[in-house]
N, C-alpha and C positions, 0 to 999 in steps of 0.2 A: 503493500500499501504506499502510495506516496503520501508527502507531506501535506499536498492539496486536499486529497481525498480524505485524508485524517482529520483535517480542518472542519472539512464539511459534514462529517459525522455528528457533530455537535449541533446543525441546524436542521429544524424540522424542515419538510418538503413543503411549499406554498399549498394553500387550499387555493381551488379555483372558484371564481364567484360565476352568479349566471350569465352576467354580460361577458366575461370573457369567454366561456362556453360556447354562448351562441357565436362570438365572434371567431373561435377555433373551428366549429362546425362549418361556417361560411367559406372559411379560408381553405379547410381541408376537400371541401366539396368542390371549390372552385379549382382547384389545382388537380385534382386526382378523380373527381366524379363519386369517391365513397361518403355515402350518406351514414352519418352517425346520428342514431335516434336520439331524442331529447331525453329519454331515461337513462342513456348511457353516459351521463356526465362523469360516473365514477370512472369510466375505462378512460378518459382523456386524462382525468386527476392521477390515476394510478401508474399508466403509462408513460407520461411526460412528466409528472412531478419530478422524479429522481434527476431527469435530465435538466429540468429548470435548475433544481439545486445543485446539480454539477457545475453549471455555467455561473453559479452564483448570483442568479438573477433574482428579484424581489419578488415577482409576480408572474401569471402567465402572460398579463398582458405585456410584459416587457419581453417574454419570450416570444410572443408574436411579433413584434417589433424586431427583434434579432432575426427571426425566420425572414422577415421581409425586407431589411434594410441592411444587415450587418455584412461586411466583406465576405463573411463565411457563409452567407446565405445559401449558397447551391449545396455545399457539403452537409449543413444541417438539415436541409430539406430532404436530403437521401436519409439521414439518420431518423429524420420524420416518419418517412415511410417504412422504415424497418421497425419502429416502435407501434405504428398505428394498426400494421397488418398483422394478420394471424398464419403463421406458417406451419400449420400441422399438416404433415403428410407423410407418406412412406412408399416404399416401392409395392407395386401390386395392389394399391389400394382400391378396395371394391372390386374383388375379384369377379363378381356376379356380372356386374357391367362392363368388366375387361375382357369377359370371354364372349359377350355380344359383340363388342369391339372387333376382337380377334375374328369370330365366325360369321358375322353378318355384315361386316364393313371391310377389314384388312383382306381376308380371303379372297372374297370375290373381285374387290378392287385389283389386287396383283393378278389375279386371273384374267380379267379383261384388260389390262394395261398390257399383260406379255402377250395375249392374243391380238392386240392392236399393235403390237411392234413397239410400244413404247414403256420401256423398262424404266419408268421413272414415278416417284411419289413424294408428295411434299405435305407435311403435316404442321399444323401450326399448335404450339401448346401454350396459350395465353394464359399468364398468371402462372407460370412453373415453379414458383416459389424456389427451393433449394435443390431442384433438378431430378427429384424422383420419378416424377411422371413423364417427362420425355425420354428418359434413361429405361424406364419401363416399357415404353412405346418402341424404342429400339431394340431392345431385348424379345420382344415379341416378335418384330419382324426377322430378328435373327432366327428364332425358332420357327418361323414360318418357311423362310427360303432356304436356311441352311448355307450349303456352299454357293448355290444360286445368285446369293445375295451379292457377290462379287461383280456379278453383271449389272447390277442396277444402280441406278440414281437415286439417292432417298437422301431427302433433306427435310430433318426435323428442326423447325424454328422454336427457338423456346424463349419466351420473354416475361419479366417481371418487373413489377414497379419498383421493387430493392435494389440499388445495385450492390449491396451486402449479399443478397440471397444469391444472387447472379455470381458474385465471386466464389461464394461457396460450390454452387453448381457447375462452374467451370473446374474447380479442383477435384470435384468427384470423388470424395472420399469421405465414407458415412459410418457412423457407429452403429450399434445394435437397434437401437431406437427406430432408425429407417427400416430395419426388415422385419418388423413385426406381423407384416403381411404377406413375407416372401416366401416361396417354397425354397426349402434348403437347397434342391439341384441347380435353382437358377443362380444362389449365390456361389455355389462351386463352379459353374460353367462361365459367369459372367462378371467375376470380381476377383481382385487381386489381395489377399491378404496382406496389412501392412502394419506396424507397429500403433499406428494411431487409427486403425480401423480398416476398412474395407473400400479399395479403390475400383472404380467401374475400369473394366478391360478397355484398352484402346480400341479394339474394334467395335465397341459400342460407342465409346466417345465421339468416333469420327463420324457417326451419322446424325449427330447433334449440335447445333451452333447456338450459343445465350446471347442474349443481348436484353437493355432495359428497353421498357416502352411503356407510355402511360395510355391506357384505354381511353382515356378522354381527350385524346389527341388523335383524330381522325386523320390529318395527314402525315403523322407518322405511320399510320396503320396502311394507307393508300400506296405506299412504295413497297410494301412487303410483296413477294411473289403470290400468286394465287395457290389455294390449298386445296388439297382434296379431301381433307378433313380439318377440322378446328377444334380443339380441345380446350375447354374452359371450365374445368370442374369447380364447384366451391367458390366462385369469384362474384358473380352477379348476384349474389345475395347481400353484397353489401353497397349495391345501388338501389337508387330509388327508380320509380318508374320511368322517369325521363331519361335518366342515363341509361337504364338497361335497353330501351328502345335505341337510344343512340349507339350502343355497344352492338346489340345484334344487328344492327343494319351494317355496321363495320364488318362484322362476320359475314354476312350475306353478301356483301360485296368482295370479300377476300375469297370466298368459296367458288371454284368451278361449277357450272352447272351439274346438277345432280351430287354434289358435294354433301358432305353430312357435319352437323354441329352435334358435339357430346358434351353435355352438362353434368354436374353433379346429380346423383340419384334424388335429391330433395329439390333440385332447382325445377322451375319449370316456367314455359314463356307464354303460358295460357294467359290470355287478358293482356298481354303486352306487345305481342308480334305474330302478324300473321303470313309472314313471307315464308315461313319454313312449314313442312307438312312434318306432324310428328309420325315417326313410326315406331309402333309398340313390338319389343320383343319381352319374352320371359327373362328377367333380370336387368331390363331397363328400357329406357326411351331414347331413342337418337332422332334428330331433327335433320329433314332433308331440304336443298336447296333444289327447287324443281325446275327454274328457267334462268 
């Protein structure tokens, strides 16, 4: 512990006032589209309070000024994104849904592409957190194609709002918690044991490219290559109706005709968007772009 940290332990973290909470809600929504409900004032106070204390600022109001006007505002915004987002994920999370993706989306798509003489596949993992989801998809493709994967052009784009999460994803080294939903044979085949954990095998890493993106920025999304499948699981639950419509429109534009959108099993676009056709399977719903 540094002397600075030691001195701060004597100071209590500040409390957030109702006006400060409203100002933070509006600021976070404006820059990211994340809607923090009024009842979640404690979330802002608990997650950001230690940071306000660490910066030796007297109030949340002063922290908001720091975020807007300080020389360090860009780096601090990145820290803010890391603090306000939930990064609960693991490899092969929600296996029943992944079975649907494998059997009803990936396998038929690979077969159709091969018959058409186009051995290429593009998947976008939007809101990839620390990388477990896109690496899972890469492993699934290895399992489906085996040695034939060498003749394919596979591009899995993976993005998150938090640069810290993207840095962890690029490193590709994970502890036991990330494997709580992973079949043991997958760990043996696609990970390398290291002193600090398990590292994703290079043959899996090469299929995935990571970057930061703000889903509240349609221009940033427009420059992405068109995708056959978009994954955005457990992300839109943080958006209000208007932001959901905006993001779903961007996903629609990114998908090729006939492409599919995969959301979290508890998420739905019912009452939000009519541009996708829901396709029901035992184990999960996927959404198809028709035209």
